[in-house]
C-alpha angles and dihedrals in degrees: 000000000000122000113243125205120215127195112206122192115196112189134182144128134261113249133202095349116182119236087254093051091046092049091048091051091047090050091055094039094111089061091053099042115152090226091062096046119136139166110254139173090245095041127254118236120211132176142143103215095174087066103034143344098250130115139186131204116202116204130182113206135172136216142158102232134041087244091063089075092080093055089044091054091050090051092050093048090049091048092051092046090049093049091051094042096047090056093043095244115153113222138177141186096037109186131170135205123186131195126196102214092203086067097042115111116257118250120234092263092050093049092051091049092049092047092047093053 
């Protein structure tokens, strides 16, 4: 079987942060900048707490069948919840979206490369 790559985005918002938690997140904001966001196996957290209370975790998962995306999404959501809970951060409105890259449409450059080869 072919290895499939899934990109999973878990979004939510921080809830009822203490001043200490907020200060800690703001101090680490450069590490979690939206402009450096990437999909990774361990998940990459991005936020701009100075502007708004929202965050996003980006996960890169793999599977062999299209149906594996559901389990990958559950793993990503669980990892995000654990990260937040372990640090004592309140959160709400957790929502996930997942994309199977093998089903994503090819860009113009990719189509040209495929047709040339």
